[in-house]
Structures are given as C-alpha cells and as structure tokens.
Phi, psi and omega in degrees: 000155184259169179286152177299149170247151182289151181278158188238120177266077185208162182303148170275110175297126179291128174286353191248025176304117184077025178294150188261346175238142172208107188257117180272001191264349185076015184248169181304154183295136183283150171078015183288152179278175182300325190296333182256012174293163186288149178244163185293142191293343181278349181261135184252089183291152180284331184219158177295154170289140185280139177261136185276334174208163182301150180233139182231125165247131173226129182234146176251115185248146168302135181285072182225138181300333184294350175282342185301325181288335176288330177284325179293312180294327179291322187282320182294323179289312181298316179288337177301330175295345175270351182060045169292145171309146190304319183285335173291317182300307174304320174307313186287321178300310187293322168305310174301319180300311190294322180289321174302313185296329181293311180300318177291319182291310189252334191254354179237085187289328182271140182303335188254018185282153184244159173229139175244133178248132171236141177232110178252141180227135166229183180298341188240349192210141170243129171243129176240134184235136174245120178239142181226182191259359185265144179273352179300133179272138171300144183245140166287132172239156173257105191272140176283169184299313187284353179294135178271357179205176175103011172248000178319295179302318174302326183288318183292322182294328184283340193256342186237171188276331183198149175204164181179182185233139182229153172297159181295175172295153183300138190079359177245162173262166178104208185206166173231135174243131189223166174213157180229152170233139173277128177290111187298139171085351176296145180273000000 
C-alpha cells in the first residue's frame, strides 16, 4: 500500500480525448485486436498489454447498494484485459467499490437516482470516475475505532496513485470523484 495522499479538488483530466472506444454495455471493447484479448487466469504475464489508444467504458447503474457487486465485476473484467498485477487490480476494484458506495449513500438522495462509472485506460494509466447527482462534495473524516463507516476516502487514498473531485459534466448536476493508477511495468 502507498501512503495516503491529500485529495485534490480539481478537474479530472480525461485520458480519453479522442478515444475511439466507448462501451456503454459493460462488456469488453469491441474490435480489439488479438494482442488485447483476455488471457487465462492461470497465466501471470510479466508486463501489461499495450493499449493502442485510450479506451473508455462507461456504465450507468441504479444507485442501489445491491448493484455494487456488478460494478466490481465489471471493473475487474475490464482491467483484466490489461494484465495488471494482482495487487493493482485488487486496489482498483476496492477503490471503485468505495467510491460507488459513497455515491449511493451520500450522493443519491432520490430513489430513482443513477450513478455513472467510467473506466479509462491508456498504456500508462487507469482512471476510474464515479459520478452522482449530488453537488455535495465528499469530506475526509477521521473515524473512531468503533465507527462502522467514515473510512472510504482514506482507503481510496491509500490504494491509488492520485484521486480527486471534479464538477459534473456540462449541463448536469452533481460531481465526479475519480482515482488513477499508474500501470506498473508499463514502458
């Protein structure tokens, strides 16, 4: 684990300016070449597969706690194509889970609210963004030992290389909370 980082309240620079792929289905990117095909889980590659251009997966999910396992599975499946080291893959999935849980609990006051989860990948970086409809910014809390919540952002900060908060997309309400991981072993 890395040391906690201070949160950055600044725009999330998109990794995907000019990205050629955006899959709203939660399925692998269509048209990928054989070099980015999934590998058997028994094989432990030495380095991640190169990504020829930024890849973006964006899904919109009902803001319900029961959807968290599907979000975790979707992120793990998408990042498995990059052949990330197990620890990095686990960190990305856990950090995504924390951001999704926060968006559901604190950022989705209405029963019909939706949360948007985006996964952007380049040769050198993975960025996950979770957007909700509440303009209220997340706050770092110091949880007591007996507290059952209040550690989500501290967990995210400990697992990722960078994270921050960005305003919602133009014309929308809410915010985006994102994190990024540098791909280990990327050249």
